[in-house]
DSSP file (Angstrom, degrees, kcal/mol; ACC not computed):
  #  RESIDUE AA STRUCTURE BP1 BP2  ACC     N-H-->O    O-->H-N    N-H-->O    O-->H-N    TCO  KAPPA ALPHA  PHI   PSI    X-CA   Y-CA   Z-CA
    1    1 A M              0   0    0      0, 0.0     2,-0.5     0, 0.0    62,-0.1   0.000 360.0 360.0 360.0 135.7  184.0    2.2  288.6
    2    2 A I        -     0   0    0      2,-0.0     2,-0.4     0, 0.0    62,-0.3  -0.900 360.0-171.7-107.9 127.0  187.0    4.5  289.0
    3    3 A N        -     0   0    0     -2,-0.5     2,-0.5    60,-0.1    62,-0.2  -0.939  14.3-139.7-119.3 146.2  190.1    2.9  290.6
    4    4 A T  E     -a   65   0A   0     60,-0.9    62,-3.2    -2,-0.4     2,-0.4  -0.877  10.9-158.6-110.3 141.0  193.1    4.9  291.6
    5    5 A Y  E     -a   66   0A   0     -2,-0.5     2,-0.4    60,-0.2    62,-0.3  -0.966   8.6-164.0-118.2 126.4  196.7    3.5  291.0
    6    6 A L  E     -a   67   0A   0     60,-2.2    62,-2.2    -2,-0.4     2,-0.3  -0.922   4.4-153.4-116.6 135.6  199.5    4.8  293.0
    7    7 A N  E     -a   68   0A   0     -2,-0.4     2,-0.3    60,-0.2    62,-0.2  -0.822  15.1-172.6-104.8 151.3  203.2    4.5  292.3
    8    8 A F  E     -a   69   0A   0     60,-1.7    62,-1.7    -2,-0.3     2,-0.3  -0.948  34.3-124.3-143.9 158.2  205.9    4.6  294.9
    9    9 A N  S    S-     0   0    0     -2,-0.3    60,-0.1    60,-0.2    67,-0.0  -0.265  90.6 -54.0-100.1  47.7  209.7    4.6  295.4
   10   10 A G  S    S+     0   0    0     -2,-0.3     4,-0.1    43,-0.1     3,-0.1   0.410 124.3  87.5 100.0   0.1  209.9    1.6  297.6
   11   11 A N     >  +     0   0    0      1,-0.1     4,-2.2     2,-0.1     5,-0.2   0.043  45.7 116.7-112.2  23.4  207.4    2.5  300.4
   12   12 A C  H  > S+     0   0    0      1,-0.2     4,-2.8     2,-0.2     5,-0.3   0.955  77.6  49.5 -62.6 -49.7  204.3    1.3  298.7
   13   13 A E  H  > S+     0   0    0      1,-0.2     4,-2.7     2,-0.2     5,-0.3   0.943 108.5  50.3 -60.0 -46.3  203.7   -1.3  301.5
   14   14 A S  H  > S+     0   0    0      1,-0.2     4,-2.6     2,-0.2    -1,-0.2   0.931 111.9  51.6 -61.5 -45.3  204.2    1.2  304.3
   15   15 A A  H  X S+     0   0    0     -4,-2.2     4,-2.2     1,-0.2    -1,-0.2   0.937 112.1  43.5 -52.1 -50.6  201.6    3.5  302.5
   16   16 A F  H  X S+     0   0    0     -4,-2.8     4,-2.6     2,-0.2    -2,-0.2   0.847 109.3  56.4 -79.4 -29.8  199.0    0.9  302.1
   17   17 A E  H  X S+     0   0    0     -4,-2.7     4,-1.7    -5,-0.3    -1,-0.2   0.916 110.1  48.8 -51.9 -47.3  199.5   -0.4  305.7
   18   18 A F  H >X S+     0   0    0     -4,-2.6     4,-1.2    -5,-0.3     3,-0.6   0.955 109.8  48.9 -56.3 -49.1  198.8    3.2  306.7
   19   19 A Y  H 3X S+     0   0    0     -4,-2.2     4,-2.9     1,-0.3     5,-0.3   0.880 109.5  53.1 -65.6 -37.3  195.7    3.4  304.6
   20   20 A K  H 3X S+     0   0    0     -4,-2.6     4,-1.8     1,-0.2    -1,-0.3   0.851 105.2  56.3 -69.4 -25.1  194.5    0.0  306.0
   21   21 A S  H << S+     0   0    0     -4,-1.7    -1,-0.2    -3,-0.6    -2,-0.2   0.778 111.9  42.5 -66.8 -26.2  194.9    1.4  309.5
   22   22 A V  H  < S+     0   0    0     -4,-1.2    -2,-0.2    -3,-0.3    -3,-0.1   0.941 129.5  22.3 -81.3 -52.2  192.6    4.2  308.6
   23   23 A F  H  < S-     0   0    0     -4,-2.9    -3,-0.2     1,-0.2    -2,-0.2   0.484  96.3-140.1 -99.6  -6.0  189.9    2.4  306.8
   24   24 A G     <  +     0   0    0     -4,-1.8    -1,-0.2    -5,-0.3    -2,-0.1  -0.149  51.3  93.8  72.6-174.3  190.2   -1.3  308.0
   25   25 A G        -     0   0    0     -4,-0.1     2,-0.3    35,-0.0    -1,-0.1  -0.316  69.1 -77.1  84.3-169.1  189.8   -4.4  306.0
   26   26 A E        -     0   0    0     33,-0.1    33,-0.6    -2,-0.1     2,-0.2  -0.894  41.7 -94.6-130.6 156.6  192.4   -6.6  304.2
   27   27 A F  E     -B   58   0A   0     -2,-0.3    31,-0.3    31,-0.1     3,-0.2  -0.532  21.6-149.2 -68.8 136.6  194.3   -6.4  301.1
   28   28 A D  E    S-     0   0A   0     29,-1.6     2,-0.3     1,-0.3    30,-0.2   0.877  80.6  -4.4 -72.7 -41.5  192.7   -8.1  298.1
   29   29 A Y  E     -B   57   0A   0     28,-1.2    28,-2.3     2,-0.0     2,-0.3  -0.977  56.3-178.0-153.6 143.1  196.1   -8.9  296.7
   30   30 A I  E     +B   56   0A   0     -2,-0.3     2,-0.3    26,-0.2    26,-0.2  -0.956  12.7 173.9-143.3 127.4  199.7   -8.2  297.4
   31   31 A G  E     -B   55   0A   0     24,-2.9    23,-1.9    -2,-0.3    24,-1.5  -0.953  17.4-143.4-134.4 149.2  202.6   -9.5  295.1
   32   32 A R  E >   -B   53   0A   0     -2,-0.3     3,-1.7    21,-0.3     4,-0.4  -0.822  24.0-120.0-115.4 152.4  206.2   -8.8  295.2
   33   33 A F  G >  S+     0   0    0     19,-1.6     3,-2.0    16,-0.5    17,-0.2   0.906 114.6  59.8 -52.9 -46.5  208.8   -8.3  292.4
   34   34 A G  G 3  S+     0   0    0     16,-2.9    -1,-0.3    18,-0.3    17,-0.1   0.675  98.6  55.4 -63.0 -18.2  210.6  -11.4  293.8
   35   35 A E  G <  S+     0   0    0     -3,-1.7    -1,-0.3    15,-0.3    -2,-0.2   0.554  81.6 109.4 -96.8  -1.5  207.7  -13.7  293.3
   36   36 A M  S <  S-     0   0    0     -3,-2.0     9,-0.1    -4,-0.4     3,-0.1  -0.508  74.8-116.1 -70.3 139.9  207.3  -13.0  289.6
   37   37 A P        -     0   0    0      0, 0.0    -1,-0.1     0, 0.0    -2,-0.1  -0.402  40.3 -91.1 -69.7 150.8  208.4  -15.9  287.3
   38   38 A A        -     0   0    0     -2,-0.1     2,-0.4     1,-0.0     6,-0.1  -0.383  49.0-163.0 -62.2 143.4  211.4  -15.3  285.1
   39   39 A Q    >   -     0   0    0      3,-0.2     3,-1.5     4,-0.1    -1,-0.0  -0.988  23.1-104.0-139.7 141.9  210.4  -14.0  281.7
   40   40 A E  T 3  S+     0   0    0     -2,-0.4     0, 0.0     1,-0.2     0, 0.0  -0.225 105.5  15.8 -53.0 148.2  212.2  -13.8  278.4
   41   41 A N  T 3  S+     0   0    0      1,-0.2    -1,-0.2     0, 0.0     0, 0.0   0.595 103.5 107.8  61.9  15.4  213.5  -10.2  277.5
   42   42 A M  S <  S-     0   0    0     -3,-1.5    -3,-0.2     3,-0.0    -1,-0.2  -0.976  73.2-120.2-122.5 133.3  213.1   -9.1  281.2
   43   43 A P        -     0   0    0      0, 0.0    -4,-0.1     0, 0.0     3,-0.1  -0.390  38.4 -94.8 -72.2 152.1  216.2   -8.5  283.4
   44   44 A E        -     0   0    0      1,-0.1     2,-0.3    -6,-0.1    -6,-0.0  -0.361  48.0-104.0 -63.4 144.5  216.5  -10.6  286.5
   45   45 A V        -     0   0    0     -9,-0.1    -1,-0.1   -12,-0.1     5,-0.1  -0.501  38.8-117.8 -69.0 131.7  215.0   -8.8  289.6
   46   46 A S    >>  -     0   0    0     -2,-0.3     4,-1.3     1,-0.1     3,-1.1  -0.363  17.4-115.6 -69.1 154.0  217.8   -7.4  291.8
   47   47 A D  G >4 S+     0   0    0      1,-0.3     3,-0.6     2,-0.2     4,-0.5   0.897 118.1  58.7 -56.3 -41.6  218.1   -8.5  295.3
   48   48 A E  G 34 S+     0   0    0      1,-0.2    -1,-0.3     2,-0.1     3,-0.1   0.749 112.3  39.2 -60.4 -25.8  217.3   -4.8  296.3
   49   49 A D  G X4 S+     0   0    0     -3,-1.1     3,-1.5     1,-0.1   -16,-0.5   0.530  86.6  92.2-101.3 -11.2  213.9   -5.0  294.5
   50   50 A K  T << S+     0   0    0     -4,-1.3   -16,-2.9    -3,-0.6   -15,-0.3   0.858  91.0  44.7 -57.5 -40.1  212.7   -8.5  295.3
   51   51 A N  T 3  S+     0   0    0     -4,-0.5    -1,-0.3   -18,-0.2    -2,-0.1   0.466  90.0 109.8 -87.5  -3.5  210.8   -7.4  298.3
   52   52 A R  S <  S-     0   0    0     -3,-1.5   -19,-1.6     1,-0.1     2,-0.5  -0.307  81.6 -98.1 -68.1 161.2  209.2   -4.3  296.6
   53   53 A I  E     -B   32   0A   0    -21,-0.2    16,-3.5     1,-0.2   -21,-0.3  -0.748  34.5-177.3 -88.8 121.7  205.5   -4.4  295.9
   54   54 A M  E    S-     0   0A   0    -23,-1.9     2,-0.3    -2,-0.5   -22,-0.2   0.803  74.8 -10.8 -79.5 -40.0  204.8   -5.4  292.3
   55   55 A H  E     +B   31   0A   0    -24,-1.5   -24,-2.9    13,-0.1    -1,-0.4  -0.922  62.2 176.8-160.7 142.8  201.1   -5.0  292.7
   56   56 A I  E     -BC  30  67A   0     11,-1.6    11,-2.1    -2,-0.3     2,-0.4  -0.990   6.5-168.9-142.1 144.1  198.7   -4.5  295.6
   57   57 A S  E     +BC  29  66A   0    -28,-2.3   -29,-1.6    -2,-0.3   -28,-1.2  -0.974   5.7 178.1-129.3 146.0  195.0   -3.9  295.6
   58   58 A Y  E     -BC  27  65A   0      7,-2.3     7,-3.2    -2,-0.4     2,-0.3  -0.935  22.4-135.4-153.0 123.3  192.8   -2.9  298.6
   59   59 A K  E     - C   0  64A   0    -33,-0.6     2,-0.4    -2,-0.3     5,-0.2  -0.630  17.9-176.8 -85.5 134.2  189.0   -2.2  298.5
   60   60 A I  E >   - C   0  63A   0      3,-3.4     3,-2.0    -2,-0.3     2,-0.3  -0.931  66.9 -53.9-129.2 103.6  187.8    0.9  300.3
   61   61 A G  T 3  S-     0   0    0     -2,-0.4    26,-0.0     1,-0.3    -2,-0.0  -0.485 122.5 -17.7  63.0-123.6  184.0    0.9  300.2
   62   62 A E  T 3  S+     0   0    0     -2,-0.3     2,-0.4    -3,-0.1    -1,-0.3   0.238 125.5  83.8 -99.9  11.1  183.0    0.6  296.4
   63   63 A T  E <   - C   0  60A   0     -3,-2.0    -3,-3.4   -62,-0.1     2,-0.5  -0.927  66.6-145.6-120.2 144.0  186.5    1.6  295.2
   64   64 A T  E     - C   0  59A   0     -2,-0.4   -60,-0.9   -62,-0.3     2,-0.5  -0.931  11.5-156.4-104.7 121.2  189.6   -0.4  294.7
   65   65 A L  E     -aC   4  58A   0     -7,-3.2    -7,-2.3    -2,-0.5     2,-0.3  -0.858  17.8-174.3 -97.8 129.8  192.9    1.4  295.5
   66   66 A M  E     +aC   5  57A   0    -62,-3.2   -60,-2.2    -2,-0.5     2,-0.3  -0.830   8.3 160.9-123.7 159.0  195.9   -0.2  293.7
   67   67 A G  E     -aC   6  56A   0    -11,-2.1   -11,-1.6    -2,-0.3     2,-0.3  -0.995  14.8-171.4-165.0 171.2  199.5    0.5  293.8
   68   68 A S  E     -a    7   0A   0    -62,-2.2   -60,-1.7    -2,-0.3     2,-0.2  -0.989  25.3-116.0-160.9 160.9  203.1   -0.7  293.1
   69   69 A D  E     -a    8   0A   0    -16,-3.5     2,-0.3    -2,-0.3   -60,-0.2  -0.667  33.2-117.5 -92.9 161.9  206.7    0.3  293.7
   70   70 A T        -     0   0    0    -62,-1.7     2,-0.2    -2,-0.2   -17,-0.1  -0.692  29.7-110.9 -95.6 159.0  209.0    1.1  290.9
   71   71 A M    >   -     0   0    0     -2,-0.3     3,-2.3     1,-0.1     4,-0.4  -0.657  32.4-115.2 -83.2 140.0  212.2   -1.2  290.3
   72   72 A S  G >  S+     0   0    0      1,-0.3     3,-1.1    -2,-0.2    -1,-0.1   0.748 113.6  58.1 -57.4 -27.3  215.3    0.7  291.1
   73   73 A E  G 3  S+     0   0    0      1,-0.2    -1,-0.3     2,-0.1     3,-0.1   0.617  96.8  65.3 -77.0 -10.8  216.7    0.7  287.6
   74   74 A M  G <  S-     0   0    0     -3,-2.3    -1,-0.2     1,-0.2    -2,-0.2   0.669 106.8-128.9 -83.3 -16.6  213.5    2.5  286.5
   75   75 A G    <   -     0   0    0     -3,-1.1     2,-0.2    -4,-0.4    -1,-0.2  -0.284  39.9 -43.2  90.6 177.0  214.5    5.6  288.6
   76   76 A E        -     0   0    0     -2,-0.1     2,-0.2    -3,-0.1   -67,-0.1  -0.591  55.3-115.2 -91.7 149.6  212.3    7.5  291.1
   77   77 A V        -     0   0    0     -2,-0.2     2,-0.7    -7,-0.1   -68,-0.1  -0.527  25.7-132.8 -71.3 137.3  208.7    8.3  290.6
   78   78 A K        -     0   0    0     -2,-0.2     2,-0.2   -70,-0.1    -1,-0.0  -0.889  20.5-144.9 -95.5 111.2  208.0   12.0  290.5
   79   79 A F        +     0   0    0     -2,-0.7     2,-0.2     2,-0.0    51,-0.1  -0.506  25.3 172.5 -80.6 142.8  205.2   12.8  292.7
   80   80 A G        -     0   0    0     -2,-0.2     3,-0.2    49,-0.1    -1,-0.0  -0.792  44.8-112.2-137.6-175.2  202.7   15.6  291.7
   81   81 A D  S    S+     0   0    0     -2,-0.2    -2,-0.0     1,-0.2    49,-0.0   0.019  76.9 112.5-110.1  33.2  199.6   17.2  292.5
   82   82 A N  S    S+     0   0    0      2,-0.0     2,-0.3    49,-0.0    -1,-0.2   0.284  78.2  26.9 -89.8  14.4  197.7   16.0  289.4
   83   83 A F        -     0   0    0     -3,-0.2    48,-0.5     2,-0.0     2,-0.3  -0.984  55.5-167.8-161.7 167.3  195.2   13.7  291.3
   84   84 A A        -     0   0    0     -2,-0.3     2,-0.6    46,-0.1    48,-0.3  -0.969  24.2-122.2-151.4 159.6  193.5   13.1  294.5
   85   85 A I  E     -d  132   0B   0     46,-2.7    48,-2.4    -2,-0.3     2,-0.6  -0.942  25.2-152.4-112.4 126.3  191.5   10.4  296.1
   86   86 A S  E     -d  133   0B   0     -2,-0.6     2,-0.4    46,-0.2    48,-0.2  -0.847   8.8-167.3-103.8 122.9  188.1   11.4  297.2
   87   87 A I  E     -d  134   0B   0     46,-3.3    48,-2.2    -2,-0.6     2,-0.6  -0.918   9.4-153.8-105.5 129.4  186.4    9.5  300.1
   88   88 A N  E     -d  135   0B   0     -2,-0.4    48,-0.2    46,-0.2     2,-0.1  -0.931  17.4-153.9-100.9 120.3  182.7    9.9  300.8
   89   89 A A        -     0   0    0     46,-3.8    48,-0.4    -2,-0.6     3,-0.1  -0.443  18.5-134.5 -89.3 162.6  182.0    9.2  304.7
   90   90 A K  S    S+     0   0    0     -2,-0.1     2,-0.3     1,-0.1    -1,-0.1   0.538  86.3  16.2 -94.2  -7.3  178.8    8.0  306.0
   91   91 A S  S  > S-     0   0    0      1,-0.1     4,-1.9     0, 0.0     5,-0.1  -0.971  75.4-110.2-153.3 165.9  178.8   10.6  308.8
   92   92 A K  H  > S+     0   0    0     -2,-0.3     4,-2.6     2,-0.2     5,-0.2   0.921 121.2  53.7 -63.4 -42.3  180.5   13.8  310.1
   93   93 A T  H  > S+     0   0    0      1,-0.2     4,-1.8     2,-0.2    -1,-0.2   0.883 109.1  47.0 -54.8 -44.9  182.1   11.6  312.7
   94   94 A E  H  > S+     0   0    0      2,-0.2     4,-2.4     1,-0.2    -1,-0.2   0.830 111.5  51.1 -66.8 -35.3  183.5    9.2  310.1
   95   95 A A  H  X S+     0   0    0     -4,-1.9     4,-2.6     2,-0.2     5,-0.3   0.873 111.0  47.3 -69.0 -35.5  184.8   12.1  308.1
   96   96 A D  H  X S+     0   0    0     -4,-2.6     4,-2.6     2,-0.2    -2,-0.2   0.912 112.8  51.3 -70.0 -38.6  186.5   13.6  311.1
   97   97 A N  H  X S+     0   0    0     -4,-1.8     4,-2.3     2,-0.2     5,-0.2   0.945 114.6  41.8 -56.0 -59.2  188.0   10.2  311.9
   98   98 A F  H  X S+     0   0    0     -4,-2.4     4,-2.7     1,-0.2     5,-0.2   0.914 116.3  47.9 -64.2 -44.0  189.3    9.7  308.3
   99   99 A F  H  X S+     0   0    0     -4,-2.6     4,-2.2     2,-0.2    -1,-0.2   0.946 112.0  50.4 -64.1 -46.0  190.6   13.3  308.0
  100  100 A S  H  X S+     0   0    0     -4,-2.6     4,-0.5    -5,-0.3    -2,-0.2   0.944 115.3  41.5 -56.1 -51.7  192.4   13.2  311.4
  101  101 A K  H >< S+     0   0    0     -4,-2.3     3,-1.0     1,-0.2    -1,-0.2   0.914 116.4  48.1 -67.8 -46.7  194.2   10.0  310.7
  102  102 A L  H 3< S+     0   0    0     -4,-2.7    25,-0.4     1,-0.2    -1,-0.2   0.767 109.8  52.7 -58.7 -31.2  195.1   10.9  307.0
  103  103 A S  H >< S+     0   0    0     -4,-2.2     3,-2.8    -5,-0.2    -1,-0.2   0.561  77.7 123.4 -88.2  -8.4  196.4   14.2  307.9
  104  104 A E  T << S-     0   0    0     -3,-1.0    23,-0.5    -4,-0.5     3,-0.1  -0.349  93.3  -5.6 -61.4 125.9  198.7   12.9  310.6
  105  105 A D  T 3  S+     0   0    0      1,-0.2    -1,-0.3    21,-0.1     2,-0.1   0.705 125.1  96.7  62.1  19.0  202.3   14.1  309.8
  106  106 A G  S <  S-     0   0    0     -3,-2.8     2,-0.4    22,-0.1    20,-0.2  -0.292  80.7 -89.8-114.0-157.2  200.8   15.5  306.5
  107  107 A E  E     -E  125   0B   0     18,-2.9    18,-2.8    -2,-0.1     2,-0.7  -0.991  23.3-138.5-127.3 125.6  199.5   18.9  305.3
  108  108 A I  E     +E  124   0B   0     -2,-0.4    16,-0.3    16,-0.2    18,-0.0  -0.771  20.9 176.2 -79.5 111.1  195.9   20.3  305.6
  109  109 A I  E    S+     0   0B   0     14,-0.9    15,-0.2    -2,-0.7    -1,-0.2   0.897  76.3   2.7 -83.6 -42.6  195.1   22.0  302.5
  110  110 A M  E    S-E  123   0B   0     13,-1.8    13,-2.1     3,-0.0    -1,-0.3  -0.935  82.2-124.7-143.6 118.9  191.4   22.9  303.5
  111  111 A P  E     -     0   0B   0      0, 0.0     2,-0.2     0, 0.0    10,-0.1  -0.177  40.9 -86.1 -56.9 159.0  190.0   22.0  307.0
  112  112 A L  E     +     0   0B   0     10,-0.2     2,-0.3     8,-0.1    10,-0.2  -0.464  69.7 150.9 -56.8 126.3  186.9   20.0  307.3
  113  113 A Q  E     -E  121   0B   0      8,-1.1     8,-2.9    -2,-0.2     2,-0.3  -0.995  52.1 -94.9-159.7 156.2  184.0   22.5  307.0
  114  114 A D  E     -E  120   0B   0     -2,-0.3     6,-0.3     6,-0.2     2,-0.2  -0.646  50.3-148.4 -81.1 146.6  180.4   22.7  305.9
  115  115 A T    >   -     0   0    0      4,-2.8     3,-1.6    -2,-0.3    -1,-0.0  -0.680  25.8-114.3-116.7 164.1  180.3   24.0  302.5
  116  116 A F  T 3  S+     0   0    0      1,-0.3    -1,-0.1    -2,-0.2    -2,-0.0   0.712 115.3  62.0 -64.7 -18.6  178.1   26.2  300.3
  117  117 A W  T 3  S-     0   0    0      2,-0.2    -1,-0.3     0, 0.0     3,-0.1   0.475 122.6-102.0 -86.9  -6.1  177.5   23.1  298.1
  118  118 A G  S <  S+     0   0    0     -3,-1.6    20,-2.5     1,-0.3     2,-0.3   0.662  83.7 109.9  89.0  21.2  175.9   21.2  301.1
  119  119 A A  E     - F   0 137B   0     18,-0.3    -4,-2.8    19,-0.2     2,-0.6  -0.854  69.1-124.6-121.1 160.6  178.7   18.9  302.1
  120  120 A Y  E     +EF 114 136B   0     16,-3.1    16,-2.1    -2,-0.3     2,-0.4  -0.915  54.2 168.8 -92.3 114.7  181.2   18.6  305.0
  121  121 A F  E     +EF 113 135B   0     -8,-2.9    -8,-1.1    -2,-0.6     2,-0.3  -0.984  23.2 161.2-144.1 141.6  184.4   18.7  303.1
  122  122 A G  E     - F   0 134B   0     12,-2.1    12,-2.9    -2,-0.4     2,-0.3  -0.995  19.6-143.6-156.2 158.7  188.2   19.1  303.4
  123  123 A Q  E     +EF 110 133B   0    -13,-2.1   -13,-1.8    -2,-0.3   -14,-0.9  -0.840  22.4 163.0-121.4 151.9  191.4   18.5  301.6
  124  124 A L  E     -EF 108 132B   0      8,-1.9     8,-2.5    -2,-0.3     2,-0.5  -0.980  34.1-129.0-160.0 167.3  194.8   17.3  302.8
  125  125 A K  E     -EF 107 131B   0    -18,-2.8   -18,-2.9    -2,-0.3     6,-0.2  -0.992  35.1-136.4-117.1 123.2  198.1   15.9  301.5
  126  126 A D    >   -     0   0    0      4,-2.3     3,-2.7    -2,-0.5   -23,-0.1  -0.189  30.8 -92.0 -80.3 173.6  199.1   12.8  303.5
  127  127 A K  T 3  S+     0   0    0    -23,-0.5    -1,-0.1   -25,-0.4   -24,-0.1   0.640 127.1  57.1 -66.0  -9.3  202.5   12.0  304.8
  128  128 A F  T 3  S-     0   0    0      2,-0.1    -1,-0.3  -113,-0.1     3,-0.1   0.328 120.7-105.2 -95.6   5.2  203.2   10.1  301.6
  129  129 A G  S <  S+     0   0    0     -3,-2.7     2,-0.5     1,-0.3    -2,-0.1   0.653  75.7 139.5  80.5  14.9  202.5   13.2  299.3
  130  130 A I        -     0   0    0    -51,-0.1    -4,-2.3    -4,-0.1     2,-0.4  -0.816  49.5-133.1 -92.5 126.5  199.2   11.8  298.3
  131  131 A N  E     - F   0 125B   0    -48,-0.5   -46,-2.7    -2,-0.5     2,-0.3  -0.664  25.6-174.5 -88.4 134.3  196.3   14.3  298.0
  132  132 A W  E     -dF  85 124B   0     -8,-2.5    -8,-1.9    -2,-0.4     2,-0.4  -0.924  17.8-159.4-122.3 144.9  192.9   13.3  299.6
  133  133 A M  E     -dF  86 123B   0    -48,-2.4   -46,-3.3    -2,-0.3     2,-0.5  -1.000  12.8-159.6-124.5 132.0  189.5   14.9  299.6
  134  134 A V  E     -dF  87 122B   0    -12,-2.9   -12,-2.1    -2,-0.4     2,-0.4  -0.942  17.3-179.9-113.4 131.5  187.1   13.8  302.5
  135  135 A N  E     +dF  88 121B   0    -48,-2.2   -46,-3.8    -2,-0.5     2,-0.3  -0.992  21.9 179.0-137.2 138.2  183.5   14.4  301.9
  136  136 A F  E     - F   0 120B   0    -16,-2.1   -16,-3.1    -2,-0.4     2,-0.4  -0.942  29.0-134.3-134.9 120.6  180.2   13.9  303.8
  137  137 A D  E       F   0 119B   0    -48,-0.4   -18,-0.3    -2,-0.3   -19,-0.1  -0.579 360.0 360.0 -75.4 129.4  177.1   15.0  302.1
  138  138 A L              0   0    0    -20,-2.5   -19,-0.2    -2,-0.4    -1,-0.1   0.451 360.0 360.0 -89.2 360.0  174.9   16.9  304.4
């Protein structure tokens, strides 16, 4: 099983709420830095970071998407184009729905289309800078 883990600069919860609005379901786990027990050799969590997401997990089909925020003293996460999340839809209609919602306020890299390899496929970058591939095998 492949799980994707995403890191955010304080907007992890907003991103996961958005993904939940697209795919439905509930979070398997959501924990905040302020809920961590004090640990030796670890600095106290700042008031600014207490409500940030320490860890979240969310099942989409057979895959678990996980994520967290960084703590402010760790600096900002540098987002890159070195990964994508690939979603296999059950129908063209479902693919269209996922693609439409995920691309809202984002950037379409490749519109959904029938491909030479026998799939209905498209790529986009969502409003959080995350790359997605939406696929339906024809």
